[in-house]
PDBQT receptor file of N, H, CA, C and O in Angstrom, charges set to zero:
ATOM      1  N   MET A   1       0.895  -1.096   0.182  1.00  0.00    +0.000 N 
ATOM      2  CA  MET A   1      -0.175  -0.014  -0.391  1.00  0.00    +0.000 C 
ATOM      3  C   MET A   1       1.359   0.973  -0.167  1.00  0.00    +0.000 C 
ATOM      4  O   MET A   1       2.466   0.632   0.250  1.00  0.00    +0.000 OA
ATOM      5  N   ALA A   2       0.873   2.206  -0.613  1.00  0.00    +0.000 N 
ATOM      6  H   ALA A   2      -0.026   2.483  -0.952  1.00  0.00    +0.000 HD
ATOM      7  CA  ALA A   2       1.641   3.309  -0.973  1.00  0.00    +0.000 C 
ATOM      8  C   ALA A   2       1.208   4.702   0.562  1.00  0.00    +0.000 C 
ATOM      9  O   ALA A   2       0.140   5.236   0.863  1.00  0.00    +0.000 OA
ATOM     10  N   LYS A   3       1.888   4.763   0.853  1.00  0.00    +0.000 N 
ATOM     11  H   LYS A   3       2.755   4.328   0.608  1.00  0.00    +0.000 HD
ATOM     12  CA  LYS A   3       1.935   5.788   1.649  1.00  0.00    +0.000 C 
ATOM     13  C   LYS A   3       1.152   6.929   1.165  1.00  0.00    +0.000 C 
ATOM     14  O   LYS A   3       1.251   7.169  -0.038  1.00  0.00    +0.000 OA
ATOM     15  N   THR A   4       0.156   7.909   2.095  1.00  0.00    +0.000 N 
ATOM     16  H   THR A   4       0.075   7.714   3.072  1.00  0.00    +0.000 HD
ATOM     17  CA  THR A   4      -0.586   9.020   1.247  1.00  0.00    +0.000 C 
ATOM     18  C   THR A   4      -0.203  10.261   2.158  1.00  0.00    +0.000 C 
ATOM     19  O   THR A   4       0.023   9.926   3.321  1.00  0.00    +0.000 OA
ATOM     20  N   LYS A   5      -0.039  12.042   1.817  1.00  0.00    +0.000 N 
ATOM     21  H   LYS A   5      -0.223  12.314   0.872  1.00  0.00    +0.000 HD
ATOM     22  CA  LYS A   5      -0.138  12.453   2.350  1.00  0.00    +0.000 C 
ATOM     23  C   LYS A   5      -0.264  12.773   3.802  1.00  0.00    +0.000 C 
ATOM     24  O   LYS A   5       0.486  13.394   4.555  1.00  0.00    +0.000 OA
ATOM     25  N   THR A   6      -1.865  11.952   4.070  1.00  0.00    +0.000 N 
ATOM     26  H   THR A   6      -2.474  11.448   3.458  1.00  0.00    +0.000 HD
ATOM     27  CA  THR A   6      -2.237  12.053   4.959  1.00  0.00    +0.000 C 
ATOM     28  C   THR A   6      -1.587  11.298   6.100  1.00  0.00    +0.000 C 
ATOM     29  O   THR A   6      -1.859  11.333   7.300  1.00  0.00    +0.000 OA
ATOM     30  N   SER A   7      -0.718  10.649   5.486  1.00  0.00    +0.000 N 
ATOM     31  H   SER A   7      -0.497  10.621   4.512  1.00  0.00    +0.000 HD
ATOM     32  CA  SER A   7       0.065   9.251   6.550  1.00  0.00    +0.000 C 
ATOM     33  C   SER A   7       0.926  10.201   7.010  1.00  0.00    +0.000 C 
ATOM     34  O   SER A   7       0.992  10.415   8.221  1.00  0.00    +0.000 OA
ATOM     35  N   ALA A   8       1.664  10.867   6.152  1.00  0.00    +0.000 N 
ATOM     36  H   ALA A   8       1.610  10.694   5.169  1.00  0.00    +0.000 HD
ATOM     37  CA  ALA A   8       2.972  11.620   6.060  1.00  0.00    +0.000 C 
ATOM     38  C   ALA A   8       2.710  13.036   6.859  1.00  0.00    +0.000 C 
ATOM     39  O   ALA A   8       3.661  13.453   7.520  1.00  0.00    +0.000 OA
ATOM     40  N   ALA A   9       1.864  13.573   6.853  1.00  0.00    +0.000 N 
ATOM     41  H   ALA A   9       1.091  13.234   6.316  1.00  0.00    +0.000 HD
ATOM     42  CA  ALA A   9       1.366  14.646   7.886  1.00  0.00    +0.000 C 
ATOM     43  C   ALA A   9       0.990  14.281   9.060  1.00  0.00    +0.000 C 
ATOM     44  O   ALA A   9       1.454  15.041   9.910  1.00  0.00    +0.000 OA
ATOM     45  N   VAL A  10       0.254  13.324   9.553  1.00  0.00    +0.000 N 
ATOM     46  H   VAL A  10      -0.123  12.707   8.863  1.00  0.00    +0.000 HD
ATOM     47  CA  VAL A  10      -0.194  12.712  10.812  1.00  0.00    +0.000 C 
ATOM     48  C   VAL A  10       1.332  12.122  11.521  1.00  0.00    +0.000 C 
ATOM     49  O   VAL A  10       1.667  12.216  12.702  1.00  0.00    +0.000 OA
ATOM     50  N   LYS A  11       2.222  11.401  10.207  1.00  0.00    +0.000 N 
ATOM     51  H   LYS A  11       1.950  11.324   9.248  1.00  0.00    +0.000 HD
ATOM     52  CA  LYS A  11       3.537  10.955  11.374  1.00  0.00    +0.000 C 
ATOM     53  C   LYS A  11       4.348  12.826  11.613  1.00  0.00    +0.000 C 
ATOM     54  O   LYS A  11       5.043  12.982  12.617  1.00  0.00    +0.000 OA
ATOM     55  N   ASN A  12       4.216  13.652  10.953  1.00  0.00    +0.000 N 
ATOM     56  H   ASN A  12       3.651  13.526  10.137  1.00  0.00    +0.000 HD
ATOM     57  CA  ASN A  12       4.714  14.964  11.118  1.00  0.00    +0.000 C 
ATOM     58  C   ASN A  12       4.440  15.998  12.077  1.00  0.00    +0.000 C 
ATOM     59  O   ASN A  12       5.143  16.872  12.586  1.00  0.00    +0.000 OA
ATOM     60  N   ARG A  13       3.106  15.635  12.200  1.00  0.00    +0.000 N 
ATOM     61  H   ARG A  13       2.536  14.925  11.787  1.00  0.00    +0.000 HD
ATOM     62  CA  ARG A  13       2.319  16.159  13.017  1.00  0.00    +0.000 C 
ATOM     63  C   ARG A  13       3.194  15.560  14.815  1.00  0.00    +0.000 C 
ATOM     64  O   ARG A  13       3.494  16.439  15.623  1.00  0.00    +0.000 OA
ATOM     65  N   TYR A  14       3.414  14.358  15.083  1.00  0.00    +0.000 N 
ATOM     66  H   TYR A  14       3.171  13.644  14.427  1.00  0.00    +0.000 HD
ATOM     67  CA  TYR A  14       3.466  13.594  16.150  1.00  0.00    +0.000 C 
ATOM     68  C   TYR A  14       4.758  13.547  16.249  1.00  0.00    +0.000 C 
ATOM     69  O   TYR A  14       5.118  13.096  17.336  1.00  0.00    +0.000 OA
ATOM     70  N   ALA A  15       5.818  13.911  15.359  1.00  0.00    +0.000 N 
ATOM     71  H   ALA A  15       5.526  14.277  14.476  1.00  0.00    +0.000 HD
ATOM     72  CA  ALA A  15       7.573  14.200  15.562  1.00  0.00    +0.000 C 
ATOM     73  C   ALA A  15       7.433  15.553  15.836  1.00  0.00    +0.000 C 
ATOM     74  O   ALA A  15       8.307  16.004  16.575  1.00  0.00    +0.000 OA
ATOM     75  N   ALA A  16       6.552  16.359  15.439  1.00  0.00    +0.000 N 
ATOM     76  H   ALA A  16       5.841  15.993  14.838  1.00  0.00    +0.000 HD
ATOM     77  CA  ALA A  16       7.000  17.593  16.251  1.00  0.00    +0.000 C 
ATOM     78  C   ALA A  16       6.052  17.832  17.556  1.00  0.00    +0.000 C 
ATOM     79  O   ALA A  16       6.130  18.883  18.191  1.00  0.00    +0.000 OA
ATOM     80  N   LYS A  17       5.097  16.726  17.935  1.00  0.00    +0.000 N 
ATOM     81  H   LYS A  17       5.034  15.871  17.419  1.00  0.00    +0.000 HD
ATOM     82  CA  LYS A  17       4.412  17.347  19.053  1.00  0.00    +0.000 C 
ATOM     83  C   LYS A  17       6.156  16.484  20.007  1.00  0.00    +0.000 C 
ATOM     84  O   LYS A  17       6.829  17.300  20.638  1.00  0.00    +0.000 OA
ATOM     85  N   ALA A  18       6.529  15.401  20.005  1.00  0.00    +0.000 N 
ATOM     86  H   ALA A  18       5.982  14.738  19.493  1.00  0.00    +0.000 HD
ATOM     87  CA  ALA A  18       7.216  13.973  20.543  1.00  0.00    +0.000 C 
ATOM     88  C   ALA A  18       8.734  14.414  20.258  1.00  0.00    +0.000 C 
ATOM     89  O   ALA A  18       9.523  13.851  21.017  1.00  0.00    +0.000 OA
ATOM     90  N   TYR A  19       9.338  15.322  19.308  1.00  0.00    +0.000 N 
ATOM     91  H   TYR A  19       8.697  15.779  18.692  1.00  0.00    +0.000 HD
ATOM     92  CA  TYR A  19      10.683  15.563  19.437  1.00  0.00    +0.000 C 
ATOM     93  C   TYR A  19      10.878  16.922  19.252  1.00  0.00    +0.000 C 
ATOM     94  O   TYR A  19      10.096  17.832  18.977  1.00  0.00    +0.000 OA
ATOM     95  N   ASP A  20      12.108  16.884  19.461  1.00  0.00    +0.000 N 
ATOM     96  H   ASP A  20      12.743  16.145  19.685  1.00  0.00    +0.000 HD
ATOM     97  CA  ASP A  20      12.905  18.402  18.959  1.00  0.00    +0.000 C 
ATOM     98  C   ASP A  20      13.589  18.286  17.940  1.00  0.00    +0.000 C 
ATOM     99  O   ASP A  20      13.603  17.138  17.496  1.00  0.00    +0.000 OA
ATOM    100  N   ARG A  21      14.319  19.216  17.243  1.00  0.00    +0.000 N 
ATOM    101  H   ARG A  21      14.308  20.148  17.603  1.00  0.00    +0.000 HD
ATOM    102  CA  ARG A  21      15.087  19.192  16.127  1.00  0.00    +0.000 C 
ATOM    103  C   ARG A  21      16.321  19.564  16.559  1.00  0.00    +0.000 C 
ATOM    104  O   ARG A  21      16.341  20.068  17.682  1.00  0.00    +0.000 OA
ATOM    105  N   ILE A  22      17.447  19.450  15.933  1.00  0.00    +0.000 N 
ATOM    106  H   ILE A  22      17.431  19.041  15.020  1.00  0.00    +0.000 HD
ATOM    107  CA  ILE A  22      18.684  20.032  16.374  1.00  0.00    +0.000 C 
ATOM    108  C   ILE A  22      19.349  19.495  14.798  1.00  0.00    +0.000 C 
ATOM    109  O   ILE A  22      19.348  18.408  14.220  1.00  0.00    +0.000 OA
ATOM    110  N   ALA A  23      19.888  20.841  14.468  1.00  0.00    +0.000 N 
ATOM    111  H   ALA A  23      19.889  21.724  14.937  1.00  0.00    +0.000 HD
ATOM    112  CA  ALA A  23      20.654  20.429  12.902  1.00  0.00    +0.000 C 
ATOM    113  C   ALA A  23      22.055  20.858  12.668  1.00  0.00    +0.000 C 
ATOM    114  O   ALA A  23      22.549  21.959  12.423  1.00  0.00    +0.000 OA
ATOM    115  N   ILE A  24      22.699  19.313  12.858  1.00  0.00    +0.000 N 
ATOM    116  H   ILE A  24      22.298  18.419  13.056  1.00  0.00    +0.000 HD
ATOM    117  CA  ILE A  24      24.225  19.418  12.975  1.00  0.00    +0.000 C 
ATOM    118  C   ILE A  24      24.723  19.730  11.368  1.00  0.00    +0.000 C 
ATOM    119  O   ILE A  24      24.191  19.145  10.424  1.00  0.00    +0.000 OA
ATOM    120  N   ILE A  25      25.671  20.600  11.212  1.00  0.00    +0.000 N 
ATOM    121  H   ILE A  25      26.102  21.075  11.979  1.00  0.00    +0.000 HD
ATOM    122  CA  ILE A  25      26.295  20.927  10.377  1.00  0.00    +0.000 C 
ATOM    123  C   ILE A  25      27.663  20.760  10.135  1.00  0.00    +0.000 C 
ATOM    124  O   ILE A  25      28.425  21.357  10.896  1.00  0.00    +0.000 OA
ATOM    125  N   VAL A  26      28.203  19.982   9.113  1.00  0.00    +0.000 N 
ATOM    126  H   VAL A  26      27.583  19.497   8.495  1.00  0.00    +0.000 HD
ATOM    127  CA  VAL A  26      29.411  19.301   8.996  1.00  0.00    +0.000 C 
ATOM    128  C   VAL A  26      30.190  19.798   7.351  1.00  0.00    +0.000 C 
ATOM    129  O   VAL A  26      29.621  19.762   6.260  1.00  0.00    +0.000 OA
ATOM    130  N   PRO A  27      31.789  20.292   7.658  1.00  0.00    +0.000 N 
ATOM    131  CA  PRO A  27      32.445  20.312   6.358  1.00  0.00    +0.000 C 
ATOM    132  C   PRO A  27      32.070  19.578   5.528  1.00  0.00    +0.000 C 
ATOM    133  O   PRO A  27      32.064  18.353   5.654  1.00  0.00    +0.000 OA
ATOM    134  N   LYS A  28      31.631  20.300   4.378  1.00  0.00    +0.000 N 
ATOM    135  H   LYS A  28      31.636  21.295   4.276  1.00  0.00    +0.000 HD
ATOM    136  CA  LYS A  28      31.453  19.697   3.013  1.00  0.00    +0.000 C 
ATOM    137  C   LYS A  28      32.167  18.166   2.738  1.00  0.00    +0.000 C 
ATOM    138  O   LYS A  28      33.384  18.308   2.618  1.00  0.00    +0.000 OA
ATOM    139  N   GLY A  29      31.922  17.360   2.664  1.00  0.00    +0.000 N 
ATOM    140  H   GLY A  29      30.933  17.246   2.762  1.00  0.00    +0.000 HD
ATOM    141  CA  GLY A  29      32.462  15.827   2.254  1.00  0.00    +0.000 C 
ATOM    142  C   GLY A  29      32.973  15.577   3.314  1.00  0.00    +0.000 C 
ATOM    143  O   GLY A  29      34.134  15.174   3.246  1.00  0.00    +0.000 OA
ATOM    144  N   HIS A  30      32.316  15.712   4.759  1.00  0.00    +0.000 N 
ATOM    145  H   HIS A  30      31.373  16.039   4.814  1.00  0.00    +0.000 HD
ATOM    146  CA  HIS A  30      32.403  15.032   5.539  1.00  0.00    +0.000 C 
ATOM    147  C   HIS A  30      31.278  13.842   6.429  1.00  0.00    +0.000 C 
ATOM    148  O   HIS A  30      31.507  12.904   7.192  1.00  0.00    +0.000 OA
ATOM    149  N   LYS A  31      29.953  14.478   5.851  1.00  0.00    +0.000 N 
ATOM    150  H   LYS A  31      29.767  15.241   5.232  1.00  0.00    +0.000 HD
ATOM    151  CA  LYS A  31      28.759  13.540   6.030  1.00  0.00    +0.000 C 
ATOM    152  C   LYS A  31      29.090  12.077   5.898  1.00  0.00    +0.000 C 
ATOM    153  O   LYS A  31      29.051  11.245   6.805  1.00  0.00    +0.000 OA
ATOM    154  N   ALA A  32      29.433  11.876   4.595  1.00  0.00    +0.000 N 
ATOM    155  H   ALA A  32      29.464  12.552   3.859  1.00  0.00    +0.000 HD
ATOM    156  CA  ALA A  32      30.020  10.446   3.998  1.00  0.00    +0.000 C 
ATOM    157  C   ALA A  32      30.701   9.946   4.760  1.00  0.00    +0.000 C 
ATOM    158  O   ALA A  32      30.666   8.717   4.702  1.00  0.00    +0.000 OA
ATOM    159  N   THR A  33      31.554  10.496   5.731  1.00  0.00    +0.000 N 
ATOM    160  H   THR A  33      31.583  11.495   5.778  1.00  0.00    +0.000 HD
ATOM    161  CA  THR A  33      32.204   9.630   7.294  1.00  0.00    +0.000 C 
ATOM    162  C   THR A  33      31.533   9.897   8.069  1.00  0.00    +0.000 C 
ATOM    163  O   THR A  33      32.327  10.066   8.995  1.00  0.00    +0.000 OA
ATOM    164  N   VAL A  34      30.507  10.105   8.490  1.00  0.00    +0.000 N 
ATOM    165  H   VAL A  34      29.862   9.968   7.738  1.00  0.00    +0.000 HD
ATOM    166  CA  VAL A  34      29.696   9.911   9.444  1.00  0.00    +0.000 C 
ATOM    167  C   VAL A  34      28.507   9.057   9.000  1.00  0.00    +0.000 C 
ATOM    168  O   VAL A  34      27.878   8.535   9.920  1.00  0.00    +0.000 OA
ATOM    169  N   GLN A  35      28.120   8.841   7.845  1.00  0.00    +0.000 N 
ATOM    170  H   GLN A  35      28.631   9.266   7.098  1.00  0.00    +0.000 HD
ATOM    171  CA  GLN A  35      27.128   8.114   7.383  1.00  0.00    +0.000 C 
ATOM    172  C   GLN A  35      28.101   6.841   7.303  1.00  0.00    +0.000 C 
ATOM    173  O   GLN A  35      27.531   5.755   7.411  1.00  0.00    +0.000 OA
ATOM    174  N   ALA A  36      29.402   6.827   7.141  1.00  0.00    +0.000 N 
ATOM    175  H   ALA A  36      29.866   7.709   7.054  1.00  0.00    +0.000 HD
ATOM    176  CA  ALA A  36      29.830   5.387   6.889  1.00  0.00    +0.000 C 
ATOM    177  C   ALA A  36      30.360   4.840   8.561  1.00  0.00    +0.000 C 
ATOM    178  O   ALA A  36      30.258   3.763   9.149  1.00  0.00    +0.000 OA
ATOM    179  N   ALA A  37      30.772   5.766   8.817  1.00  0.00    +0.000 N 
ATOM    180  H   ALA A  37      30.855   6.641   8.340  1.00  0.00    +0.000 HD
ATOM    181  CA  ALA A  37      30.637   4.980  10.701  1.00  0.00    +0.000 C 
ATOM    182  C   ALA A  37      29.471   4.482  11.088  1.00  0.00    +0.000 C 
ATOM    183  O   ALA A  37      29.383   3.340  11.539  1.00  0.00    +0.000 OA
ATOM    184  N   ALA A  38      28.226   5.459  10.923  1.00  0.00    +0.000 N 
ATOM    185  H   ALA A  38      28.298   6.387  10.556  1.00  0.00    +0.000 HD
ATOM    186  CA  ALA A  38      26.871   4.919  11.008  1.00  0.00    +0.000 C 
ATOM    187  C   ALA A  38      26.709   3.444  10.846  1.00  0.00    +0.000 C 
ATOM    188  O   ALA A  38      26.451   2.585  11.688  1.00  0.00    +0.000 OA
ATOM    189  N   ASP A  39      27.056   3.298   8.758  1.00  0.00    +0.000 N 
ATOM    190  H   ASP A  39      27.266   3.996   8.074  1.00  0.00    +0.000 HD
ATOM    191  CA  ASP A  39      26.742   2.087   8.346  1.00  0.00    +0.000 C 
ATOM    192  C   ASP A  39      27.605   1.129   9.372  1.00  0.00    +0.000 C 
ATOM    193  O   ASP A  39      26.937   0.367  10.070  1.00  0.00    +0.000 OA
ATOM    194  N   ALA A  40      28.794   1.111   9.493  1.00  0.00    +0.000 N 
ATOM    195  H   ALA A  40      29.337   1.730   8.926  1.00  0.00    +0.000 HD
ATOM    196  CA  ALA A  40      29.400   0.390  10.363  1.00  0.00    +0.000 C 
ATOM    197  C   ALA A  40      29.168  -0.298  11.307  1.00  0.00    +0.000 C 
ATOM    198  O   ALA A  40      29.517  -1.465  11.488  1.00  0.00    +0.000 OA
ATOM    199  N   GLU A  41      28.398   0.558  12.153  1.00  0.00    +0.000 N 
ATOM    200  H   GLU A  41      28.114   1.505  12.006  1.00  0.00    +0.000 HD
ATOM    201  CA  GLU A  41      27.409   0.130  13.643  1.00  0.00    +0.000 C 
ATOM    202  C   GLU A  41      26.621  -0.518  13.255  1.00  0.00    +0.000 C 
ATOM    203  O   GLU A  41      26.306  -1.487  13.946  1.00  0.00    +0.000 OA
ATOM    204  N   GLY A  42      26.085  -0.336  12.247  1.00  0.00    +0.000 N 
ATOM    205  H   GLY A  42      26.342   0.451  11.686  1.00  0.00    +0.000 HD
ATOM    206  CA  GLY A  42      24.660  -0.775  11.430  1.00  0.00    +0.000 C 
ATOM    207  C   GLY A  42      23.106   0.378  12.099  1.00  0.00    +0.000 C 
ATOM    208  O   GLY A  42      21.931   0.025  12.208  1.00  0.00    +0.000 OA
ATOM    209  N   GLU A  43      23.605   1.489  12.365  1.00  0.00    +0.000 N 
ATOM    210  H   GLU A  43      24.559   1.776  12.277  1.00  0.00    +0.000 HD
ATOM    211  CA  GLU A  43      23.130   2.441  12.592  1.00  0.00    +0.000 C 
ATOM    212  C   GLU A  43      22.110   3.731  11.735  1.00  0.00    +0.000 C 
ATOM    213  O   GLU A  43      22.577   4.021  10.633  1.00  0.00    +0.000 OA
ATOM    214  N   SER A  44      21.259   4.237  11.989  1.00  0.00    +0.000 N 
ATOM    215  H   SER A  44      20.880   4.001  12.884  1.00  0.00    +0.000 HD
ATOM    216  CA  SER A  44      21.353   5.785  10.982  1.00  0.00    +0.000 C 
ATOM    217  C   SER A  44      22.356   6.627  11.540  1.00  0.00    +0.000 C 
ATOM    218  O   SER A  44      23.053   6.518  12.549  1.00  0.00    +0.000 OA
ATOM    219  N   ILE A  45      22.271   7.446  10.696  1.00  0.00    +0.000 N 
ATOM    220  H   ILE A  45      21.704   7.534   9.876  1.00  0.00    +0.000 HD
ATOM    221  CA  ILE A  45      22.916   8.975  11.451  1.00  0.00    +0.000 C 
ATOM    222  C   ILE A  45      22.504   9.916  12.509  1.00  0.00    +0.000 C 
ATOM    223  O   ILE A  45      23.127  10.698  13.227  1.00  0.00    +0.000 OA
ATOM    224  N   ASN A  46      21.106   9.557  12.365  1.00  0.00    +0.000 N 
ATOM    225  H   ASN A  46      20.600   8.922  11.782  1.00  0.00    +0.000 HD
ATOM    226  CA  ASN A  46      20.144  10.083  13.506  1.00  0.00    +0.000 C 
ATOM    227  C   ASN A  46      20.421   9.336  15.267  1.00  0.00    +0.000 C 
ATOM    228  O   ASN A  46      20.642   9.849  16.365  1.00  0.00    +0.000 OA
ATOM    229  N   GLY A  47      20.269   7.955  14.796  1.00  0.00    +0.000 N 
ATOM    230  H   GLY A  47      20.089   7.539  13.905  1.00  0.00    +0.000 HD
ATOM    231  CA  GLY A  47      20.996   7.080  16.016  1.00  0.00    +0.000 C 
ATOM    232  C   GLY A  47      22.242   7.036  16.585  1.00  0.00    +0.000 C 
ATOM    233  O   GLY A  47      22.588   6.852  17.752  1.00  0.00    +0.000 OA
ATOM    234  N   TYR A  48      23.083   7.305  15.223  1.00  0.00    +0.000 N 
ATOM    235  H   TYR A  48      22.802   7.455  14.275  1.00  0.00    +0.000 HD
ATOM    236  CA  TYR A  48      24.540   7.069  15.755  1.00  0.00    +0.000 C 
ATOM    237  C   TYR A  48      25.004   8.558  16.237  1.00  0.00    +0.000 C 
ATOM    238  O   TYR A  48      25.835   8.694  17.135  1.00  0.00    +0.000 OA
ATOM    239  N   THR A  49      24.432   9.606  15.603  1.00  0.00    +0.000 N 
ATOM    240  H   THR A  49      23.757   9.496  14.873  1.00  0.00    +0.000 HD
ATOM    241  CA  THR A  49      25.106  10.870  16.804  1.00  0.00    +0.000 C 
ATOM    242  C   THR A  49      23.941  11.135  18.297  1.00  0.00    +0.000 C 
ATOM    243  O   THR A  49      24.132  11.877  19.261  1.00  0.00    +0.000 OA
ATOM    244  N   ASN A  50      22.638  10.147  17.986  1.00  0.00    +0.000 N 
ATOM    245  H   ASN A  50      22.483   9.545  17.203  1.00  0.00    +0.000 HD
ATOM    246  CA  ASN A  50      22.450  10.141  19.130  1.00  0.00    +0.000 C 
ATOM    247  C   ASN A  50      23.227   9.437  20.545  1.00  0.00    +0.000 C 
ATOM    248  O   ASN A  50      23.160   9.853  21.702  1.00  0.00    +0.000 OA
ATOM    249  N   LYS A  51      23.746   8.601  20.180  1.00  0.00    +0.000 N 
ATOM    250  H   LYS A  51      23.800   8.263  19.240  1.00  0.00    +0.000 HD
ATOM    251  CA  LYS A  51      24.813   7.553  20.672  1.00  0.00    +0.000 C 
ATOM    252  C   LYS A  51      26.222   8.941  21.099  1.00  0.00    +0.000 C 
ATOM    253  O   LYS A  51      26.575   9.340  22.209  1.00  0.00    +0.000 OA
ATOM    254  N   ALA A  52      26.538   9.202  20.220  1.00  0.00    +0.000 N 
ATOM    255  H   ALA A  52      26.252   8.878  19.318  1.00  0.00    +0.000 HD
ATOM    256  CA  ALA A  52      27.311   9.837  20.186  1.00  0.00    +0.000 C 
ATOM    257  C   ALA A  52      27.187  11.167  21.434  1.00  0.00    +0.000 C 
ATOM    258  O   ALA A  52      28.099  11.533  22.175  1.00  0.00    +0.000 OA
ATOM    259  N   LEU A  53      25.865  11.680  21.380  1.00  0.00    +0.000 N 
ATOM    260  H   LEU A  53      25.125  11.382  20.777  1.00  0.00    +0.000 HD
ATOM    261  CA  LEU A  53      26.012  13.013  22.489  1.00  0.00    +0.000 C 
ATOM    262  C   LEU A  53      25.481  12.245  23.541  1.00  0.00    +0.000 C 
ATOM    263  O   LEU A  53      26.308  12.505  24.414  1.00  0.00    +0.000 OA
ATOM    264  N   LEU A  54      24.825  11.624  23.964  1.00  0.00    +0.000 N 
ATOM    265  H   LEU A  54      24.153  11.413  23.254  1.00  0.00    +0.000 HD
ATOM    266  CA  LEU A  54      24.747  10.516  25.281  1.00  0.00    +0.000 C 
ATOM    267  C   LEU A  54      26.297  10.671  25.784  1.00  0.00    +0.000 C 
ATOM    268  O   LEU A  54      26.642  11.548  26.577  1.00  0.00    +0.000 OA
ATOM    269  N   ALA A  55      27.159   9.729  25.233  1.00  0.00    +0.000 N 
ATOM    270  H   ALA A  55      26.878   9.017  24.589  1.00  0.00    +0.000 HD
ATOM    271  CA  ALA A  55      28.461   9.574  25.355  1.00  0.00    +0.000 C 
ATOM    272  C   ALA A  55      29.045  10.993  26.179  1.00  0.00    +0.000 C 
ATOM    273  O   ALA A  55      29.507  11.337  27.267  1.00  0.00    +0.000 OA
ATOM    274  N   ARG A  56      28.740  11.437  25.083  1.00  0.00    +0.000 N 
ATOM    275  H   ARG A  56      28.365  11.157  24.199  1.00  0.00    +0.000 HD
ATOM    276  CA  ARG A  56      29.760  13.154  25.644  1.00  0.00    +0.000 C 
ATOM    277  C   ARG A  56      28.626  13.878  27.043  1.00  0.00    +0.000 C 
ATOM    278  O   ARG A  56      28.911  14.620  27.983  1.00  0.00    +0.000 OA
ATOM    279  N   LEU A  57      27.434  13.313  26.661  1.00  0.00    +0.000 N 
ATOM    280  H   LEU A  57      27.202  12.710  25.898  1.00  0.00    +0.000 HD
ATOM    281  CA  LEU A  57      26.866  14.076  28.280  1.00  0.00    +0.000 C 
ATOM    282  C   LEU A  57      26.942  12.836  29.441  1.00  0.00    +0.000 C 
ATOM    283  O   LEU A  57      26.323  12.932  30.501  1.00  0.00    +0.000 OA
ATOM    284  N   GLY A  58      27.794  11.643  29.097  1.00  0.00    +0.000 N 
ATOM    285  H   GLY A  58      28.296  11.564  28.236  1.00  0.00    +0.000 HD
ATOM    286  CA  GLY A  58      27.943  10.826  30.254  1.00  0.00    +0.000 C 
ATOM    287  C   GLY A  58      26.325  10.203  30.471  1.00  0.00    +0.000 C 
ATOM    288  O   GLY A  58      25.915   9.931  31.599  1.00  0.00    +0.000 OA
ATOM    289  N   LEU A  59      25.820  10.093  29.734  1.00  0.00    +0.000 N 
ATOM    290  H   LEU A  59      26.153  10.313  28.817  1.00  0.00    +0.000 HD
ATOM    291  CA  LEU A  59      24.388   9.562  30.279  1.00  0.00    +0.000 C 
ATOM    292  C   LEU A  59      24.779   8.081  29.061  1.00  0.00    +0.000 C 
ATOM    293  O   LEU A  59      25.596   7.934  28.152  1.00  0.00    +0.000 OA
ATOM    294  N   GLU A  60      23.543   7.082  29.759  1.00  0.00    +0.000 N 
ATOM    295  H   GLU A  60      22.879   7.200  30.497  1.00  0.00    +0.000 HD
ATOM    296  CA  GLU A  60      23.314   6.035  28.784  1.00  0.00    +0.000 C 
ATOM    297  C   GLU A  60      22.046   5.903  27.855  1.00  0.00    +0.000 C 
ATOM    298  O   GLU A  60      21.852   5.265  26.820  1.00  0.00    +0.000 OA
ATOM    299  N   GLU A  61      21.110   6.897  28.748  1.00  0.00    +0.000 N 
ATOM    300  H   GLU A  61      21.267   7.415  29.589  1.00  0.00    +0.000 HD
ATOM    301  CA  GLU A  61      19.908   7.007  27.771  1.00  0.00    +0.000 C 
ATOM    302  C   GLU A  61      19.176   8.892  28.389  1.00  0.00    +0.000 C 
ATOM    303  O   GLU A  61      19.387   9.435  29.474  1.00  0.00    +0.000 OA
ATOM    304  N   TRP A  62      18.402   9.382  27.293  1.00  0.00    +0.000 N 
ATOM    305  H   TRP A  62      18.231   8.941  26.412  1.00  0.00    +0.000 HD
ATOM    306  CA  TRP A  62      17.996  10.644  27.424  1.00  0.00    +0.000 C 
ATOM    307  C   TRP A  62      17.234  10.403  28.569  1.00  0.00    +0.000 C 
ATOM    308  O   TRP A  62      16.607   9.344  28.597  1.00  0.00    +0.000 OA
ATOM    309  N   PRO A  63      17.140  11.325  29.719  1.00  0.00    +0.000 N 
ATOM    310  CA  PRO A  63      16.402  11.653  30.778  1.00  0.00    +0.000 C 
ATOM    311  C   PRO A  63      14.919  11.061  30.374  1.00  0.00    +0.000 C 
ATOM    312  O   PRO A  63      14.646  10.914  29.183  1.00  0.00    +0.000 OA
ATOM    313  N   GLY A  64      14.212  10.811  31.141  1.00  0.00    +0.000 N 
ATOM    314  H   GLY A  64      14.434  10.931  32.109  1.00  0.00    +0.000 HD
ATOM    315  CA  GLY A  64      12.756  10.797  31.011  1.00  0.00    +0.000 C 
ATOM    316  C   GLY A  64      12.372   9.775  29.787  1.00  0.00    +0.000 C 
ATOM    317  O   GLY A  64      11.214   9.396  29.610  1.00  0.00    +0.000 OA
ATOM    318  N   ALA A  65      13.374   9.407  29.037  1.00  0.00    +0.000 N 
ATOM    319  H   ALA A  65      14.315   9.715  29.181  1.00  0.00    +0.000 HD
ATOM    320  CA  ALA A  65      12.926   8.263  27.976  1.00  0.00    +0.000 C 
ATOM    321  C   ALA A  65      12.414   7.167  28.556  1.00  0.00    +0.000 C 
ATOM    322  O   ALA A  65      12.951   6.528  29.461  1.00  0.00    +0.000 OA
ATOM    323  N   GLU A  66      11.236   6.912  27.975  1.00  0.00    +0.000 N 
ATOM    324  H   GLU A  66      10.800   7.432  27.240  1.00  0.00    +0.000 HD
ATOM    325  CA  GLU A  66      10.506   5.543  28.239  1.00  0.00    +0.000 C 
ATOM    326  C   GLU A  66      10.980   4.521  27.794  1.00  0.00    +0.000 C 
ATOM    327  O   GLU A  66      10.421   3.443  27.992  1.00  0.00    +0.000 OA
TER     328      GLU A  66
């Protein structure tokens, strides 16, 4: 079944309520380095950078995460 604009809109509304967005800007050509590192761990760039942020903060999971 094809995704519709309605389902995308619903997902976007949920994401806006449940998540904060942070844009990360890296020098041109370095996104591929991050992507390769994430791929090597079997993760998305988002998952990889979230784990990196948690490690830098000295946390194992986000406070209040269920």
